[in-house]
MDTraj code that builds the backbone (N, CA, C; nanometers):
import mdtraj as md
import numpy as np

residues = "UNK UNK UNK UNK UNK UNK UNK UNK UNK UNK UNK UNK UNK UNK UNK UNK UNK UNK UNK UNK UNK UNK UNK UNK UNK UNK UNK UNK UNK UNK UNK UNK UNK UNK UNK UNK UNK UNK UNK UNK UNK UNK UNK UNK UNK UNK UNK UNK UNK UNK UNK UNK UNK UNK UNK UNK UNK UNK UNK UNK UNK UNK UNK UNK UNK UNK UNK UNK UNK UNK UNK UNK UNK UNK UNK UNK UNK UNK UNK UNK UNK UNK UNK UNK UNK UNK UNK UNK UNK UNK UNK UNK UNK UNK UNK UNK UNK UNK UNK UNK UNK UNK UNK UNK UNK UNK UNK UNK UNK UNK UNK UNK UNK UNK UNK UNK UNK UNK UNK UNK UNK UNK UNK UNK UNK UNK UNK UNK UNK UNK UNK UNK UNK UNK UNK UNK UNK UNK UNK UNK UNK UNK UNK UNK UNK UNK UNK UNK UNK UNK UNK UNK UNK UNK UNK UNK UNK UNK UNK UNK UNK UNK UNK UNK UNK UNK UNK UNK UNK UNK UNK UNK UNK UNK UNK UNK UNK UNK UNK UNK UNK UNK UNK UNK UNK UNK UNK UNK UNK UNK UNK UNK UNK UNK UNK UNK UNK UNK UNK UNK UNK UNK UNK UNK UNK UNK".split()
xyz = np.array([
    [-18.3089, 5.5558, -0.9417],
    [-18.3652, 5.6238, -1.0586],
    [-18.2818, 5.7481, -1.0900],
    [-18.2506, 5.7672, -1.2158],
    [-18.1745, 5.8832, -1.2566],
    [-18.2621, 6.0076, -1.2467],
    [-18.2093, 6.1102, -1.1827],
    [-18.2864, 6.2313, -1.1618],
    [-18.2730, 6.3250, -1.2812],
    [-18.3370, 6.4422, -1.2711],
    [-18.3346, 6.5372, -1.3815],
    [-18.2050, 6.6163, -1.3820],
    [-18.1800, 6.6847, -1.4933],
    [-18.0570, 6.7628, -1.5070],
    [-18.0463, 6.8685, -1.3978],
    [-18.1578, 6.9350, -1.3669],
    [-18.1543, 7.0409, -1.2659],
    [-18.1120, 6.9873, -1.1300],
    [-18.1555, 6.8673, -1.0964],
    [-18.1235, 6.8101, -0.9661],
    [-17.9752, 6.7780, -0.9526],
    [-17.9056, 6.7679, -1.0652],
    [-17.7615, 6.7472, -1.0625],
    [-17.6851, 6.8789, -1.0729],
    [-17.7585, 6.9893, -1.0785],
    [-17.6947, 7.1192, -1.0921],
    [-17.6509, 7.1497, -1.2337],
    [-17.7088, 7.0782, -1.3303],
    [-17.6751, 7.0991, -1.4711],
    [-17.7728, 7.1968, -1.5360],
    [-17.7299, 7.2560, -1.6454],
    [-17.8159, 7.3447, -1.7225],
    [-17.9090, 7.2599, -1.8075],
    [-18.0371, 7.2598, -1.7729],
    [-18.1329, 7.1719, -1.8403],
    [-18.1444, 7.2037, -1.9886],
    [-18.1351, 7.3315, -2.0251],
    [-18.1458, 7.3689, -2.1668],
    [-18.0277, 7.3139, -2.2455],
    [-17.9079, 7.3187, -2.1869],
    [-17.7903, 7.2665, -2.2562],
    [-17.8029, 7.1160, -2.2782],
    [-17.8489, 7.0450, -2.1756],
    [-17.8659, 6.9002, -2.1883],
    [-17.9714, 6.8685, -2.2941],
    [-18.0818, 6.9442, -2.2941],
    [-18.1884, 6.9217, -2.3924],
    [-18.1389, 6.9508, -2.5341],
    [-18.0599, 7.0572, -2.5487],
    [-18.0062, 7.0902, -2.6814],
    [-17.9117, 6.9804, -2.7305],
    [-17.8337, 6.9245, -2.6386],
    [-17.7431, 6.8156, -2.6766],
    [-17.8231, 6.6917, -2.7170],
    [-17.9319, 6.6660, -2.6459],
    [-18.0188, 6.5537, -2.6808],
    [-18.0752, 6.5725, -2.8212],
    [-18.1186, 6.6946, -2.8521],
    [-18.1698, 6.7239, -2.9868],
    [-18.0618, 6.7006, -3.0924],
    [-17.9395, 6.7450, -3.0599],
    [-17.8287, 6.7278, -3.1544],
    [-17.8019, 6.5795, -3.1788],
    [-17.8057, 6.4992, -3.0726],
    [-17.7830, 6.3553, -3.0863],
    [-17.8883, 6.2923, -3.1773],
    [-18.0126, 6.3334, -3.1616],
    [-18.1192, 6.2762, -3.2435],
    [-18.1021, 6.3122, -3.3909],
    [-18.0445, 6.4288, -3.4160],
    [-18.0270, 6.4732, -3.5537],
    [-17.9016, 6.4157, -3.6181],
    [-17.8051, 6.3739, -3.5366],
    [-17.6752, 6.3352, -3.5912],
    [-17.6352, 6.1903, -3.5643],
    [-17.7171, 6.1164, -3.4925],
    [-17.6862, 5.9776, -3.4645],
    [-17.7978, 5.8878, -3.5186],
    [-17.7593, 5.7933, -3.6056],
    [-17.8600, 5.7030, -3.6615],
    [-17.9299, 5.6235, -3.5520],
    [-17.8539, 5.5826, -3.4501],
    [-17.9104, 5.4992, -3.3441],
    [-18.0111, 5.5754, -3.2578],
    [-18.0022, 5.7091, -3.2581],
    [-18.0868, 5.7871, -3.1683],
    [-18.1925, 5.8693, -3.2418],
    [-18.1987, 5.8571, -3.3734],
    [-18.3018, 5.9286, -3.4486],
    [-18.4403, 5.8799, -3.4067],
    [-18.5300, 5.9751, -3.3870],
    [-18.6683, 5.9430, -3.3487],
    [-18.6751, 5.8632, -3.2190],
    [-18.5789, 5.8835, -3.1313],
    [-18.5774, 5.8139, -3.0027],
    [-18.5367, 5.9129, -2.8948],
    [-18.6295, 6.0005, -2.8610],
    [-18.6001, 6.1091, -2.7689],
    [-18.5612, 6.0580, -2.6306],
    [-18.6255, 5.9497, -2.5863],
    [-18.5981, 5.8983, -2.4519],
    [-18.4534, 5.8509, -2.4393],
    [-18.4066, 5.7755, -2.5380],
    [-18.2691, 5.7268, -2.5347],
    [-18.1703, 5.8418, -2.5505],
    [-18.2025, 5.9373, -2.6363],
    [-18.1144, 6.0530, -2.6559],
    [-18.1035, 6.1344, -2.5276],
    [-18.2152, 6.1495, -2.4574],
    [-18.2127, 6.2208, -2.3293],
    [-18.1224, 6.1493, -2.2297],
    [-18.1320, 6.0175, -2.2276],
    [-18.0504, 5.9373, -2.1350],
    [-17.9018, 5.9545, -2.1659],
    [-17.8655, 5.9427, -2.2933],
    [-17.7247, 5.9533, -2.3332],
    [-17.6725, 6.0939, -2.3067],
    [-17.7547, 6.1953, -2.3362],
    [-17.7124, 6.3335, -2.3142],
    [-17.6853, 6.3597, -2.1663],
    [-17.7751, 6.3149, -2.0799],
    [-17.7562, 6.3357, -1.9366],
    [-17.6348, 6.2579, -1.8871],
    [-17.6164, 6.1352, -1.9365],
    [-17.5007, 6.0548, -1.8964],
    [-17.3710, 6.1242, -1.9354],
    [-17.3676, 6.1819, -2.0549],
    [-17.2460, 6.2492, -2.1014],
    [-17.2150, 6.3728, -2.0162],
    [-17.3188, 6.4496, -1.9853],
    [-17.2979, 6.5684, -1.9020],
    [-17.2554, 6.5303, -1.7607],
    [-17.3133, 6.4236, -1.7074],
    [-17.2727, 6.3783, -1.5744],
    [-17.1281, 6.3301, -1.5759],
    [-17.0907, 6.2565, -1.6802],
    [-16.9529, 6.2091, -1.6935],
    [-16.8556, 6.3263, -1.6915],
    [-16.8841, 6.4274, -1.7722],
    [-16.7949, 6.5432, -1.7794],
    [-16.7901, 6.6170, -1.6464],
    [-16.9049, 6.6272, -1.5789],
    [-16.9077, 6.6957, -1.4504],
    [-16.8261, 6.6199, -1.3464],
    [-16.8427, 6.4865, -1.3426],
    [-16.7688, 6.4062, -1.2464],
    [-16.6191, 6.4140, -1.2680],
    [-16.5759, 6.4083, -1.3958],
    [-16.4334, 6.4159, -1.4263],
    [-16.3776, 6.5544, -1.3953],
    [-16.4564, 6.6580, -1.4198],
    [-16.4113, 6.7940, -1.3895],
    [-16.3900, 6.8110, -1.2397],
    [-16.4837, 6.7599, -1.1610],
    [-16.4709, 6.7704, -1.0150],
    [-16.3509, 6.6912, -0.9650],
    [-16.3315, 6.5706, -1.0194],
    [-16.2152, 6.4905, -0.9802],
    [-16.0853, 6.5615, -1.0166],
    [-16.0815, 6.6192, -1.1366],
    [-15.9619, 6.6888, -1.1814],
    [-15.9269, 6.8054, -1.0896],
    [-16.0288, 6.8771, -1.0438],
    [-16.0062, 6.9951, -0.9604],
    [-15.9706, 6.9596, -0.8164],
    [-16.0187, 6.8451, -0.7682],
    [-16.0108, 6.8186, -0.6245],
    [-15.9354, 6.6932, -0.5839],
    [-15.8905, 6.6113, -0.6803],
    [-15.8349, 6.4822, -0.6409],
    [-15.7115, 6.4955, -0.5531],
    [-15.6229, 6.5891, -0.5830],
    [-15.5015, 6.6043, -0.5018],
    [-15.5376, 6.6293, -0.3556],
    [-15.6399, 6.7109, -0.3342],
    [-15.6841, 6.7391, -0.1977],
    [-15.7447, 6.6143, -0.1334],
    [-15.8247, 6.5402, -0.2112],
    [-15.8834, 6.4162, -0.1598],
    [-15.7735, 6.3186, -0.1194],
    [-15.6751, 6.2994, -0.2080],
    [-15.5683, 6.2022, -0.1828],
    [-15.4872, 6.2402, -0.0598],
    [-15.4601, 6.3679, -0.0463],
    [-15.3840, 6.4138, 0.0702],
    [-15.4609, 6.3859, 0.1990],
    [-15.5911, 6.4075, 0.1953],
    [-15.6741, 6.3817, 0.3137],
    [-15.6767, 6.2329, 0.3464],
    [-15.6937, 6.1485, 0.2446],
    [-15.7007, 6.0044, 0.2680],
    [-15.5694, 5.9506, 0.3231],
    [-15.4584, 6.0100, 0.2811],
    [-15.3280, 5.9649, 0.3294],
    [-15.2983, 6.0140, 0.4713],
    [-15.3475, 6.1355, 0.5028],
    [-15.3101, 6.1956, 0.6298],
    [-15.4112, 6.1825, 0.7409],
    [-15.5379, 6.1661, 0.7057],
    [-15.6429, 6.1623, 0.8073],
    [-15.6629, 6.0202, 0.8593],
    [-15.7141, 6.0108, 0.9786],
    [-15.7463, 5.8809, 1.0370],
    [-15.8719, 5.8252, 0.9711],
    [-15.8669, 5.6974, 0.9338],
    [-15.9841, 5.6354, 0.8731],
    [-16.1027, 5.6445, 0.9687],
    [-16.2141, 5.6932, 0.9178],
    [-16.3322, 5.7100, 1.0006],
    [-16.3476, 5.8496, 1.0561],
    [-16.2445, 5.9335, 1.0427],
    [-16.2551, 6.0712, 1.0894],
    [-16.3462, 6.1495, 0.9962],
    [-16.3929, 6.2647, 1.0422],
    [-16.4848, 6.3437, 0.9601],
    [-16.4191, 6.3860, 0.8288],
    [-16.2878, 6.4208, 0.8337],
    [-16.2186, 6.4613, 0.7113],
    [-16.2086, 6.3462, 0.6122],
    [-16.1783, 6.2280, 0.6657],
    [-16.1644, 6.1082, 0.5820],
    [-16.2980, 6.0753, 0.5156],
    [-16.4041, 6.0748, 0.5939],
    [-16.5364, 6.0397, 0.5407],
    [-16.5823, 6.1423, 0.4384],
    [-16.5540, 6.2699, 0.4639],
    [-16.5943, 6.3748, 0.3700],
    [-16.5238, 6.3570, 0.2362],
    [-16.3941, 6.3245, 0.2392],
    [-16.3199, 6.3024, 0.1147],
    [-16.3751, 6.1812, 0.0404],
    [-16.4023, 6.0729, 0.1133],
    [-16.4581, 5.9524, 0.0520],
    [-16.5939, 5.9819, -0.0120],
    [-16.6781, 6.0551, 0.0585],
    [-16.8112, 6.0871, 0.0060],
    [-16.8019, 6.1733, -0.1195],
    [-16.7031, 6.2629, -0.1227],
    [-16.6859, 6.3483, -0.2410],
    [-16.6418, 6.2661, -0.3609],
    [-16.5491, 6.1736, -0.3391],
    [-16.5051, 6.0866, -0.4491],
    [-16.6213, 5.9997, -0.4960],
    [-16.6987, 5.9479, -0.4008],
    [-16.8140, 5.8650, -0.4369],
    [-16.9121, 5.9427, -0.5240],
    [-16.9389, 6.0670, -0.4866],
    [-17.0332, 6.1478, -0.5647],
    [-16.9807, 6.1721, -0.7062],
    [-16.8504, 6.2003, -0.7173],
    [-16.7925, 6.2212, -0.8499],
    [-16.8013, 6.0939, -0.9336],
    [-16.7733, 5.9786, -0.8724],
    [-16.7793, 5.8518, -0.9465],
    [-16.9226, 5.8171, -0.9852],
    [-17.0191, 5.8530, -0.9036],
    [-17.1588, 5.8290, -0.9394],
    [-17.1936, 5.9036, -1.0681],
    [-17.1390, 6.0233, -1.0826],
    [-17.1610, 6.0979, -1.2069],
    [-17.0889, 6.0290, -1.3228],
    [-16.9650, 5.9873, -1.3004],
    [-16.8884, 5.9206, -1.4059],
    [-16.9587, 5.7935, -1.4518],
    [-17.0158, 5.7179, -1.3559],
    [-17.0829, 5.5912, -1.3871],
    [-17.2310, 5.6107, -1.4207],
    [-17.2810, 5.7333, -1.4085],
    [-17.4225, 5.7627, -1.4340],
    [-17.5134, 5.6713, -1.3521],
    [-17.4930, 5.6747, -1.2204],
    [-17.5690, 5.5871, -1.1315],
    [-17.6017, 5.6594, -1.0020],
    [-17.7018, 5.6090, -0.9325],
    [-17.7317, 5.6549, -0.7971],
    [-17.6900, 5.5486, -0.6952],
    [-17.6371, 5.4382, -0.7446],
    [-17.5977, 5.3278, -0.6573],
    [-17.4830, 5.3701, -0.5651],
    [-17.4895, 5.3275, -0.4397],
    [-17.3808, 5.3566, -0.3467],
    [-17.2534, 5.2848, -0.3917],
    [-17.1406, 5.3526, -0.3761],
    [-17.0113, 5.2954, -0.4135],
    [-16.9311, 5.2737, -0.2864],
    [-16.8952, 5.1499, -0.2596],
    [-16.8264, 5.1155, -0.1349],
    [-16.6890, 5.1819, -0.1266],
    [-16.6487, 5.2112, -0.0033],
    [-16.5151, 5.2654, 0.0193],
    [-16.4084, 5.1700, -0.0344],
    [-16.4349, 5.0398, -0.0236],
    [-16.3360, 4.9406, -0.0687],
    [-16.3121, 4.9522, -0.2184],
    [-16.4173, 4.9842, -0.2953],
    [-16.4002, 5.0035, -0.4398],
    [-16.3103, 5.1233, -0.4653],
    [-16.3329, 5.2298, -0.3912],
    [-16.2544, 5.3523, -0.4107],
    [-16.1079, 5.3284, -0.3755],
    [-16.0825, 5.2693, -0.2602],
    [-15.9435, 5.2501, -0.2171],
    [-15.8686, 5.1524, -0.3071],
    [-15.9390, 5.0513, -0.3586],
    [-15.8720, 4.9523, -0.4432],
    [-15.8507, 5.0014, -0.5858],
    [-15.9180, 5.1111, -0.6224],
    [-15.9024, 5.1661, -0.7569],
    [-15.8511, 5.3098, -0.7531],
    [-15.7840, 5.3452, -0.6453],
    [-15.7414, 5.4840, -0.6271],
    [-15.6446, 5.5298, -0.7371],
    [-15.5587, 5.4383, -0.7824],
    [-15.4624, 5.4749, -0.8875],
    [-15.5344, 5.5097, -1.0174],
    [-15.6344, 5.4276, -1.0543],
    [-15.7106, 5.4567, -1.1757],
    [-15.7939, 5.5832, -1.1598],
    [-15.8450, 5.6075, -1.0392],
    [-15.9225, 5.7297, -1.0156],
    [-15.8337, 5.8518, -1.0349],
    [-15.7095, 5.8435, -0.9856],
    [-15.6151, 5.9541, -1.0048],
    [-15.5871, 5.9761, -1.1533],
    [-15.5667, 5.8669, -1.2272],
    [-15.5402, 5.8787, -1.3706],
    [-15.6624, 5.9347, -1.4434],
    [-15.7813, 5.8914, -1.4021],
    [-15.9041, 5.9433, -1.4632],
    [-15.9161, 6.0932, -1.4400],
    [-15.8783, 6.1370, -1.3204],
    [-15.8816, 6.2794, -1.2883],
    [-15.7882, 6.3596, -1.3779],
    [-15.6859, 6.2912, -1.4321],
    [-15.5898, 6.3557, -1.5220],
    [-15.6299, 6.3419, -1.6686],
    [-15.7468, 6.2799, -1.6926],
    [-15.7977, 6.2673, -1.8290],
    [-15.7556, 6.1424, -1.9023],
    [-15.7061, 6.0421, -1.8299],
    [-15.6621, 5.9172, -1.8926],
    [-15.7849, 5.8350, -1.9323],
    [-15.8088, 5.8217, -2.0630],
    [-15.9297, 5.7544, -2.1113],
    [-15.9290, 5.6057, -2.0800],
    [-15.8113, 5.5447, -2.0821],
    [-15.8043, 5.4020, -2.0488],
    [-15.8447, 5.3795, -1.9036],
    [-15.7993, 5.4670, -1.8146],
    [-15.8342, 5.4541, -1.6731],
    [-15.9835, 5.4748, -1.6522],
    [-16.0410, 5.5699, -1.7250],
    [-16.1858, 5.5943, -1.7146],
    [-16.2627, 5.4695, -1.7563],
    [-16.2213, 5.4091, -1.8682],
    [-16.2877, 5.2877, -1.9167],
    [-16.2696, 5.1724, -1.8189],
    [-16.1482, 5.1586, -1.7659],
    [-16.1219, 5.0511, -1.6697],
    [-16.2106, 5.0660, -1.5459],
    [-16.2276, 5.1887, -1.4991],
    [-16.3133, 5.2130, -1.3823],
    [-16.4577, 5.1776, -1.4127],
    [-16.5065, 5.2206, -1.5292],
    [-16.6448, 5.1912, -1.5659],
    [-16.6688, 5.0412, -1.5763],
    [-16.5723, 4.9706, -1.6339],
    [-16.5865, 4.8258, -1.6476],
    [-16.5766, 4.7565, -1.5116],
    [-16.4873, 4.8039, -1.4257],
    [-16.4740, 4.7445, -1.2925],
    [-16.6028, 4.7610, -1.2139],
    [-16.6645, 4.8768, -1.2264],
    [-16.7921, 4.8999, -1.1582],
    [-16.9008, 4.8112, -1.2181],
    [-16.8994, 4.7963, -1.3497],
    [-16.9981, 4.7107, -1.4162],
    [-16.9871, 4.5665, -1.3698],
    [-16.8637, 4.5191, -1.3519],
    [-16.8418, 4.3795, -1.3150],
    [-16.8927, 4.3484, -1.1746],
    [-16.9190, 4.4514, -1.0941],
    [-16.9754, 4.4275, -0.9616],
    [-17.1149, 4.3667, -0.9706],
    [-17.1785, 4.3815, -1.0866],
    [-17.3140, 4.3297, -1.1042],
    [-17.3153, 4.1846, -1.1530],
    [-17.1975, 4.1268, -1.1689],
    [-17.1895, 3.9918, -1.2248],
    [-17.1254, 3.8980, -1.1238],
    [-17.1816, 3.7791, -1.1095],
    [-17.1224, 3.6751, -1.0260],
    [-16.9852, 3.6398, -1.0824],
    [-16.8767, 3.6565, -1.0044],
    [-16.7422, 3.6281, -1.0576],
    [-16.7246, 3.4849, -1.1052],
    [-16.8085, 3.3920, -1.0561],
    [-16.7984, 3.2529, -1.0998],
    [-16.8416, 3.2352, -1.2455],
    [-16.9062, 3.3398, -1.3005],
    [-16.9534, 3.3305, -1.4381],
    [-16.8542, 3.3895, -1.5378],
    [-16.7376, 3.4325, -1.4891],
    [-16.6392, 3.4944, -1.5773],
    [-16.5638, 3.3882, -1.6574],
    [-16.6392, 3.3128, -1.7347],
    [-16.5821, 3.2087, -1.8205],
    [-16.6473, 3.2176, -1.9567],
    [-16.5990, 3.1372, -2.0490],
    [-16.6634, 3.1275, -2.1794],
    [-16.6722, 3.2606, -2.2508],
    [-16.7965, 3.2983, -2.2848],
    [-16.8174, 3.4195, -2.3630],
    [-16.7666, 3.5427, -2.2905],
    [-16.7821, 3.5467, -2.1577],
    [-16.7366, 3.6639, -2.0839],
    [-16.5845, 3.6724, -2.0848],
    [-16.5175, 3.5582, -2.0848],
    [-16.3722, 3.5593, -2.0945],
    [-16.3295, 3.6197, -2.2278],
    [-16.4004, 3.5835, -2.3358],
    [-16.3721, 3.6426, -2.4659],
    [-16.3958, 3.7926, -2.4626],
    [-16.5033, 3.8313, -2.3964],
    [-16.5367, 3.9728, -2.3805],
    [-16.4238, 4.0464, -2.3075],
    [-16.3717, 3.9866, -2.2006],
    [-16.2639, 4.0484, -2.1255],
    [-16.1365, 4.0566, -2.2087],
    [-16.1115, 3.9549, -2.2902],
    [-15.9936, 3.9572, -2.3774],
    [-15.9997, 4.0736, -2.4748],
    [-16.1193, 4.1005, -2.5269],
    [-16.1349, 4.2136, -2.6175],
    [-16.0984, 4.3430, -2.5450],
    [-16.1412, 4.3537, -2.4190],
    [-16.1117, 4.4743, -2.3406],
    [-15.9615, 4.4859, -2.3184],
    [-15.8973, 4.3749, -2.2802],
    [-15.7546, 4.3773, -2.2503],
    [-15.6718, 4.4159, -2.3720],
    [-15.7183, 4.3755, -2.4900],
    [-15.6435, 4.4044, -2.6116],
    [-15.6591, 4.5498, -2.6549],
    [-15.7639, 4.6131, -2.6084],
    [-15.7889, 4.7516, -2.6486],
    [-15.7174, 4.8440, -2.5499],
    [-15.5840, 4.8578, -2.5686],
    [-15.5009, 4.9215, -2.4668],
    [-15.4436, 5.0554, -2.5111],
    [-15.4997, 5.1156, -2.6146],
    [-15.4424, 5.2397, -2.6655],
    [-15.5250, 5.3633, -2.6299],
    [-15.6205, 5.3498, -2.5391],
    [-15.7047, 5.4642, -2.5053],
    [-15.6226, 5.5789, -2.4487],
    [-15.5176, 5.5470, -2.3705],
    [-15.4398, 5.6540, -2.3081],
    [-15.3567, 5.7312, -2.4096],
    [-15.3522, 5.6854, -2.5355],
    [-15.2781, 5.7569, -2.6378],
    [-15.3685, 5.8511, -2.7167],
    [-15.4975, 5.8499, -2.6851],
    [-15.5930, 5.9293, -2.7615],
    [-15.6203, 6.0597, -2.6883],
    [-15.6122, 6.1701, -2.7606],
    [-15.6383, 6.2990, -2.6986],
    [-15.7879, 6.3157, -2.6748],
    [-15.8223, 6.3792, -2.5620],
    [-15.9624, 6.4061, -2.5325],
    [-16.0190, 6.4943, -2.6431],
    [-16.1361, 6.4590, -2.6921],
    [-16.1993, 6.5344, -2.7988],
    [-16.1814, 6.4681, -2.9345],
    [-16.0935, 6.3676, -2.9415],
    [-16.0723, 6.2969, -3.0680],
    [-16.1942, 6.2115, -3.0999],
    [-16.2151, 6.1860, -3.2287],
    [-16.3254, 6.1010, -3.2725],
    [-16.2797, 5.9558, -3.2716],
    [-16.3525, 5.8712, -3.2029],
    [-16.3138, 5.7306, -3.1896],
    [-16.4239, 5.6429, -3.2471],
    [-16.3889, 5.5565, -3.3407],
    [-16.4853, 5.4632, -3.3981],
    [-16.4758, 5.3319, -3.3213],
    [-16.5699, 5.3090, -3.2317],
    [-16.5670, 5.1884, -3.1488],
    [-16.6815, 5.0928, -3.1831],
    [-16.7479, 5.1167, -3.2953],
    [-16.8671, 5.0373, -3.3266],
    [-16.8390, 4.8879, -3.3295],
    [-16.7328, 4.8471, -3.4009],
    [-16.7027, 4.7040, -3.4129],
    [-16.6763, 4.6431, -3.2761],
    [-16.5976, 4.7121, -3.1937],
    [-16.5647, 4.6613, -3.0615],
    [-16.6903, 4.6482, -2.9762],
    [-16.7770, 4.7502, -2.9807],
    [-16.8983, 4.7469, -2.8994],
    [-16.9900, 4.6341, -2.9438],
    [-17.0003, 4.6105, -3.0745],
    [-17.0833, 4.5003, -3.1236],
    [-17.0292, 4.3655, -3.0757],
    [-16.8957, 4.3522, -3.0740],
    [-16.8359, 4.2268, -3.0267],
    [-16.8674, 4.2060, -2.8788],
    [-16.8593, 4.3128, -2.7993],
    [-16.8911, 4.3017, -2.6565],
    [-17.0377, 4.2630, -2.6366],
    [-17.1240, 4.3278, -2.7167],
    [-17.2668, 4.2971, -2.7060],
    [-17.2922, 4.1503, -2.7406],
    [-17.2323, 4.1041, -2.8505],
    [-17.2539, 3.9656, -2.8942],
    [-17.2065, 3.8663, -2.7879],
    [-17.0907, 3.8959, -2.7234],
    [-17.0390, 3.8052, -2.6211],
    [-17.1356, 3.7957, -2.5041],
    [-17.1897, 3.9090, -2.4616],
    [-17.2850, 3.9081, -2.3502],
    [-17.4173, 3.8451, -2.3914],
    [-17.4591, 3.8709, -2.5144],
    [-17.5839, 3.8137, -2.5644],
    [-17.5782, 3.6615, -2.5602],
    [-17.4622, 3.6045, -2.5963],
    [-17.4452, 3.4592, -2.5923],
    [-17.4580, 3.4075, -2.4489],
    [-17.4037, 3.4842, -2.3525],
    [-17.4125, 3.4416, -2.2131],
    [-17.5565, 3.4424, -2.1634],
    [-17.6309, 3.5468, -2.2029],
    [-17.7711, 3.5544, -2.1613],
    [-17.8499, 3.4380, -2.2201],
    [-17.8276, 3.4098, -2.3482],
    [-17.8992, 3.3008, -2.4144],
    [-17.8645, 3.1651, -2.3532],
    [-17.7384, 3.1544, -2.3046],
    [-17.6949, 3.0276, -2.2457],
    [-17.7299, 3.0180, -2.0980],
    [-17.7916, 3.1208, -2.0454],
    [-17.8287, 3.1199, -1.9044],
    [-17.7129, 3.1473, -1.8116],
    [-17.6016, 3.2006, -1.8651],
    [-17.4846, 3.2279, -1.7829],
    [-17.4845, 3.3700, -1.7277],
    [-17.5768, 3.4521, -1.7714],
    [-17.5874, 3.5893, -1.7247],
    [-17.7337, 3.6315, -1.7293],
    [-17.7752, 3.7123, -1.6320],
    [-17.9102, 3.7650, -1.6324],
    [-17.9176, 3.8854, -1.7267],
    [-18.0316, 3.9007, -1.7935],
    [-18.0495, 4.0150, -1.8830],
    [-18.0349, 4.1463, -1.8065],
    [-18.0786, 4.1453, -1.6789],
    [-18.0682, 4.2668, -1.5973],
    [-17.9226, 4.3053, -1.5748],
    [-17.8345, 4.2051, -1.5592],
    [-17.6924, 4.2337, -1.5407],
    [-17.6329, 4.2947, -1.6676],
    [-17.6758, 4.2425, -1.7806],
    [-17.6285, 4.2964, -1.9074],
    [-17.6713, 4.4427, -1.9214],
    [-17.7969, 4.4690, -1.8847],
    [-17.8461, 4.6070, -1.8895],
    [-17.7628, 4.6966, -1.7992],
    [-17.7328, 4.6491, -1.6785],
    [-17.6587, 4.7297, -1.5811],
    [-17.5201, 4.7657, -1.6322],
    [-17.4540, 4.6700, -1.6976],
    [-17.3202, 4.6953, -1.7512],
    [-17.3239, 4.8053, -1.8564],
    [-17.4158, 4.7924, -1.9520],
    [-17.4200, 4.8923, -2.0591],
    [-17.4676, 5.0278, -2.0069],
    [-17.5578, 5.0259, -1.9087],
    [-17.6014, 5.1535, -1.8502],
    [-17.4847, 5.2262, -1.7862],
    [-17.3980, 5.1514, -1.7171],
    [-17.2851, 5.2138, -1.6487],
    [-17.1822, 5.2682, -1.7473],
    [-17.1867, 5.2202, -1.8725],
    [-17.0984, 5.2712, -1.9767],
    [-17.1617, 5.3877, -2.0520],
    [-17.2836, 5.4252, -2.0106],
    [-17.3494, 5.5409, -2.0712],
    [-17.4436, 5.5073, -2.1841],
    [-17.4839, 5.3794, -2.1966],
    [-17.5761, 5.3381, -2.3025],
    [-17.7066, 5.2892, -2.2406],
    [-17.8169, 5.3252, -2.3035],
    [-17.9457, 5.2685, -2.2644],
    [-17.9751, 5.1555, -2.3608],
    [-17.9562, 5.0335, -2.3142],
    [-17.9637, 4.9172, -2.4018],
    [-18.1090, 4.8835, -2.4326],
    [-18.1381, 4.8689, -2.5605],
    [-18.2706, 4.8286, -2.6036],
    [-18.2565, 4.7088, -2.6957],
    [-18.2363, 4.5897, -2.6384],
    [-18.2132, 4.4693, -2.7205],
    [-18.3336, 4.4355, -2.8071],
    [-18.3019, 4.3799, -2.9250],
    [-18.4068, 4.3412, -3.0174],
    [-18.4650, 4.2046, -2.9828],
    [-18.3988, 4.1347, -2.8883],
    [-18.4407, 3.9986, -2.8585],
    [-18.5166, 3.9924, -2.7285],
    [-18.6096, 3.8997, -2.7214],
    [-18.6786, 3.8736, -2.5965],
    [-18.6128, 3.7514, -2.5339],
    [-18.5396, 3.7714, -2.4231],
    [-18.4639, 3.6619, -2.3623],
    [-18.5478, 3.5762, -2.2688],
    [-18.6754, 3.6107, -2.2481],
    [-18.7583, 3.5361, -2.1530],
    [-18.7902, 3.3973, -2.2076],
])
top = md.Topology()
chain = top.add_chain()
for i, resn in enumerate(residues, 1):
    res = top.add_residue(resn, chain, resSeq=i)
    for name in ("N", "CA", "C"):
        top.add_atom(name, md.element.get_by_symbol(name[0]), res)
traj = md.Trajectory(xyz[None], top)
């Protein structure tokens, strides 16, 4: 369960003000305080996680390279990276050491503000919720859309990005899988949650 802003060490008033701003400026979040609160907290957690990674990744990497696996220094560095990634992914789920070590290059790039690396990490974490045997059909199309969208690293942080069409295509691809029984609705929810969206589908898949 996602905790409150204070429990993450965030300024609750700032998060609440951002939620209010989202409701006033986003058609999707108007008159939907619960979803706006979720998105606001996810955004603040994302920024906090990236800030911590940016400040500390060099130290983490040096420790992982020099310390013995399983030593107190090694475990402390791993736990710190895990905590930062939990903020980036807006989750309380434990993140395995194997995920961290296998994505260390993208984590380093994310710490440097590389938007493509951040997206790749979020998607890689999301895919942990899906049976790899189901990566066919509609999901393959979904992955192709992701692979083709390769210009994120050319975008400066703070730029306005219109991703509506792309997001709708991703949603439609997953929706087809759920309808065809190739994906659980809960898995679809988990993927979008990890990307910072609280999914409220209009369809009843039961």
